[in-house]
C-alpha positions in Angstrom: -21.4 -18.7 -24.8 -22.4 -21.9 -26.3 -18.8 -22.6 -25.5 -19.5 -21.7 -22.4 -23.4 -23.2 -21.6 -22.2 -26.8 -22.7 -18.9 -27.2 -21.5 -19.2 -30.3 -18.6 -16.2 -28.3 -16.8 -18.1 -25.0 -16.7 -21.2 -26.5 -16.0 -19.8 -28.3 -13.3 -18.0 -25.0 -11.2 -21.6 -23.2 -11.9 -23.5 -25.9 -10.5 -20.7 -26.1 -7.9 -20.8 -21.8 -6.6 -25.0 -22.4 -7.3 -24.9 -24.6 -4.1 -22.3 -21.6 -2.0 -23.1 -19.0 -3.1 -26.0 -16.1 -2.0 -27.9 -15.8 -5.0 -26.8 -12.2 -5.2 -22.9 -13.4 -4.9 -23.8 -15.6 -7.8 -26.1 -13.7 -10.1 -23.0 -10.3 -10.1 -20.2 -13.2 -11.0 -22.7 -14.5 -13.7 -23.0 -11.9 -15.3 -19.7 -10.6 -15.9 -19.0 -14.6 -16.3 -21.5 -14.2 -19.7 -19.8 -10.9 -21.1 -16.3 -12.0 -20.8 -17.7 -15.7 -22.8 -18.9 -13.3 -25.7 -15.6 -11.7 -25.6 -14.6 -15.3 -26.1 -16.2 -16.6 -28.6 -14.4 -20.3 -29.1 -11.1 -19.1 -28.0 -9.8 -21.8 -25.7 -6.9 -19.9 -23.6 -10.0 -17.5 -23.3 -12.2 -19.8 -22.0 -10.5 -21.1 -19.8 -9.9 -17.3 -18.3 -13.5 -17.3 -18.0 -13.6 -20.1 -15.9 -10.9 -18.9 -13.4 -13.0 -15.7 -13.0 -16.1 -16.6 -12.0 -14.4 -19.1 -9.1 -12.3 -15.3 -7.9 -13.8 -13.9 -5.3 -11.6 -10.4 -3.3 -9.6 -13.0 -0.8 -6.4 -11.6 -3.8 -5.9 -8.6 -4.8 -4.3 -7.8 -7.2 -5.3 -11.0 -9.2 -2.6 -10.2 -11.9 -0.2 -9.1 -9.3 -0.8 -13.1 -7.9 -0.9 -14.5 -11.6 2.3 -12.5 -12.4 4.3 -14.4 -15.1 8.3 -14.8 -15.1 8.8 -16.9 -18.1 7.0 -14.4 -20.3 8.7 -11.3 -18.8 12.2 -13.0 -19.7 10.7 -13.7 -23.5 9.9 -10.2 -23.6 13.2 -9.1 -22.5 16.0 -12.2 -22.9 14.9 -14.4 -25.4 16.5 -14.3 -29.1 13.4 -12.8 -30.4 13.9 -9.5 -27.7 17.7 -9.6 -27.8 18.2 -9.7 -31.6 20.5 -12.4 -31.3 21.9 -14.7 -34.5 24.6 -16.2 -35.9 24.2 -14.2 -38.2 25.2 -10.6 -36.0 29.0 -11.4 -34.9 31.2 -12.1 -32.7 30.8 -8.3 -31.0 27.1 -7.8 -30.7 26.6 -11.7 -29.4 28.8 -10.3 -26.7 26.8 -7.8 -26.1 23.7 -9.5 -26.2 25.6 -12.4 -23.7 26.0 -9.2 -21.8 23.0 -8.5 -21.3 21.3 -11.7 -21.1 24.0 -12.3 -17.9 22.3 -9.0 -16.8 19.0 -10.4 -16.6 20.4 -13.5 -14.0 22.2 -11.0 -11.7 20.9 -7.4 -11.8 18.0 -6.3 -13.8 14.9 -7.4 -11.5 11.5 -9.1 -12.4 9.2 -8.1 -12.8 11.3 -4.3 -13.9 10.5 -0.5 -13.0 7.9 -0.3 -15.5 6.4 -3.6 -14.8 2.4 -3.2 -14.5 0.6 -6.6 -14.5 -1.2 -7.7 -17.3 0.0 -5.8 -19.1 -1.0 -2.1 -20.4 -1.8 -3.8 -23.9 -0.6 -6.6 -25.6 2.6 -5.1 -26.7 4.1 -4.3 -23.1 7.4 -5.7 -22.6 7.8 -4.2 -19.6 4.7 -6.9 -18.3 4.5 -10.4 -18.6 2.5 -10.5 -21.4 4.1 -13.2 -24.2 4.9 -10.7 -26.4 6.2 -13.0 -28.9 3.9 -15.7 -28.7 1.0 -12.6 -29.8 2.3 -11.8 -33.0 0.4 -12.2 -36.6 -2.4 -15.5 -36.2 -2.0 -15.3 -32.0 -2.9 -11.6 -31.8 -6.6 -12.2 -32.3 -6.6 -14.5 -29.2 -4.0 -12.5 -27.3 -5.9 -9.2 -27.6 -9.6 -11.4 -26.1 -7.3 -13.3 -23.3 -5.6 -9.9 -22.1 -9.3 -8.3 -22.4 -10.3 -11.1 -20.3 -7.9 -11.0 -18.0 -8.1 -8.0 -17.2 -12.0 -7.8 -16.6 -10.8 -10.7 -13.4 -9.2 -7.8 -11.2 -11.3 -7.3 -8.5 -10.8 -3.8 -6.9 -9.6 -3.4 -3.3 -11.8 -5.3 -1.2 -13.1 -2.5 1.2 -11.4 1.2 1.8 -8.7 1.0 4.6 -5.3 2.9 3.9 -3.7 -0.7 4.3 -4.2 -0.9 0.5 -2.5 2.0 -0.1 0.8 2.0 1.8 2.1 -0.3 -0.2 2.9 -0.3 -4.7 1.4 -3.2 -7.1 3.1 -1.8 -10.1 6.8 -1.6 -11.3 9.1 -3.5 -8.9 5.9 -4.9 -7.1 4.1 -5.9 -10.0 4.2 -9.4 -8.8 3.6 -8.6 -5.1 -0.6 -9.0 -3.9 -3.1 -9.3 -0.8 -3.8 -11.5 0.2 -7.0 -12.7 3.2 -5.6 -14.3 6.4 -8.4 -13.8 8.1 -11.0 -11.7 10.6 -11.4 -9.4 12.9 -14.5 -8.7 15.0 -15.8 -5.5 14.5 -17.9 -5.5 17.6 -18.0 -1.6 17.2 -20.8 -2.1 14.0 -24.1 -3.0 15.7 -26.4 -3.8 12.4 -26.2 -5.8 9.3 -26.7 -2.7 6.7 -23.6 -1.0 8.4 -21.4 -3.8 8.6 -22.7 -5.2 4.8 -22.0 -1.7 3.2 -18.4 -0.9 4.6 -17.7 -4.1 2.5 -17.4 -6.5 6.0 -19.5 -9.5 6.4 -22.5 -10.1 9.2 -22.7 -13.5 10.5 -24.7 -14.5 13.6 -25.4 -11.0 14.7 -21.7 -10.2 14.3 -19.7 -7.8 12.5 -16.3 -9.5 10.6 -14.0 -7.2 8.8 -11.9 -9.4 6.5 -8.2 -9.0 7.6 -5.0 -9.5 4.9 -1.6 -9.8 4.3 0.8 -8.1 1.3 2.9 -10.3 0.0 6.3 -8.2 -0.8 7.7 -10.6 -3.8 10.2 -7.7 -4.8 13.1 -10.6 -5.0 17.3 -9.3 -4.6 19.2 -8.1 -2.3 20.0 -4.7 -2.9 22.1 -4.0 -6.5 21.4 -7.5 -7.3 17.8 -8.0 -8.3 18.1 -10.5 -11.0 16.5 -14.1 -11.8 19.3 -15.7 -9.2 19.6 -13.3 -6.5 15.6 -13.5 -7.0 15.1 -17.0 -6.1 18.0 -16.5 -2.8 15.7 -14.2 -1.4 12.5 -16.0 -1.4 14.5 -19.5 -0.1 15.4 -17.2 3.1 11.4 -16.5 3.2 11.5 -19.0 4.5 13.2 -18.6 7.5 12.0 -19.9 11.1 12.1 -16.5 12.4 10.1 -15.8 9.8 7.5 -17.9 9.4 7.1 -17.9 13.2 6.6 -14.1 13.0 4.1 -14.4 10.5 2.1 -17.3 12.1 2.0 -15.2 15.0 1.0 -12.3 13.5 3.6 -10.5 13.3 5.0 -8.3 9.7 8.1 -9.6 8.3 10.4 -7.9 5.4 9.0 -10.2 3.2 4.9 -10.6 4.3 3.5 -7.4 6.0 0.1 -8.1 7.8 -3.3 -5.6 8.8 -3.4 -5.0 12.1 -7.5 -5.1 13.6 -8.2 -1.6 14.4 -8.2 -0.6 17.9 -12.0 -0.1 19.1 -11.3 1.2 22.5 -15.1 0.5 23.9 -14.7 -2.7 23.6 -10.5 -2.7 24.2 -11.2 -6.2 26.4 -12.9 -8.4 23.9 -10.3 -7.3 20.8 -7.4 -8.5 22.4 -9.1 -12.0 22.7 -10.7 -12.0 19.5 -8.9 -9.5 17.4 -6.0 -12.0 16.1 -7.7 -14.9 14.1 -5.6 -15.9 11.2 -5.9 -18.6 9.2 -2.9 -20.6 10.4 -3.1 -23.5 8.1 -3.9 -21.2 4.9 -1.5 -18.7 6.0 1.5 -21.4 5.3 0.1 -23.0 2.9 0.0 -19.7 1.0 3.7 -19.2 2.0 4.7 -22.7 0.7 2.7 -22.0 -2.7 3.9 -18.9 -2.9 8.0 -19.8 -2.5 7.3 -22.8 -4.9 5.3 -20.8 -7.5 8.8 -18.3 -8.1 11.3 -21.2 -7.5 10.0 -23.3 -10.1 
């Protein structure tokens, strides 16, 4: 815990959060942060993750899907260690290995059909855990980092069928939900009822956070490898898809949560329930596509 307490970066972040969060929210995060720091000991990568976790809230779900590491998945399944490729294998064996690598670029999806973001354990080759980077002397540090990363996942933001409609494992292990705006809830009239449902109470009004689902399953038909996936990422930036997203309409790449229709307040709803953070949404689209292509 001393490393967390004395590191200037940790001190600065804790100070900022102390000023910007409510006491209850800060204390809840700090308790979790303390436990994670004790797990890490003096492991630098693990400690960096505790700081990342401390700053994260329910604006994205699940965070492990947002963090999906495409490079690690490729290394787990197509590197020399994964395929057994070597000069001593002989021509025919290496041809078969080359064919497998080609499948990774053209046909095999990333994530795969059995993937789980963050991995079931540090030996899970179907995940984005750096399996071959976690051998021998690195194993203990990887186990600590894995535990802390898992700890950083928040549950669903609040109870709503929207969060159950789309998968977040298998081929969807890099797909996730993220906050894009708010919905007015004039039907909820007191702070206690509002907060108990996972919503926000401000200015004597209740507001429900509004989310979108980012569908990162790449590829076209049977072609789901790295190259086709990059192609669909570029297509996701077509003007019609961007305009649809910014106007609150869903597309094949992003499904936007509908605000609840409340009969008694239909007129107010029409005016107020389409509040989407346009600049934030466009920025997230840019970040997401850039993150996958680079």
